[in-house]
C-alpha positions, 0 to 999 in steps of 0.5 A: 555493234556495226556489221558490214554487209559481207559479214552479216551471214557469218554473224547470223550463222554464229548467233544461230549456232550459239542459240542451238548449242544453248538449247541442246545443253538445256534440253540435255539437262532437262532429259537427265533431270526428268529421267532421274525423277522418273526413276525416283518415282518408280522406286517409291511406287513399285511393288514389294513382294508381299512374302518378303523373300526379295527384300525390295530388290526390284524396287531399289533397282530403278535407275536412269542411264544415258544411252547415246543422247537419250536417257533410259529408265530401267531396272538394273536388278530385276529387268525380267520382272518389269513386263510380268508385273506390269502386264500380269502373267500365267501362273504355274498352277493355272490362272493368271496373276493380276497386272500391277500397272506401276510403270505406265503412269510414271512413263506418262508423267515423265513424258508430260514433264519433259515436253513442258520443260522443252517448251520452257527451254525453247521459249527462253 
């Protein structure tokens, strides 16, 4: 393919734009995949009420949602409990409930997987 000198800049711009669009598409796919995997992992590792009164509602509530260009993993049913369970909290009768760190480990693994995926996408 021969290109005239006056068309060179246009051709370079076009090539860079195509490359940029491909990277954006693949990064978005990676975001969605990693977020869905994170939500699935939280559904499998989240705590279940030992007294059985909530029937796994908290555990089943984890979902990945697109917000703007980002994906957010959230608990759609019991979002109020996430911080209380993760960090522990004061009890009515005194004392504190123990922390059950189940979000932080998943967060770290999701970040690691996402960074690996983005590196793979850019190297293509």
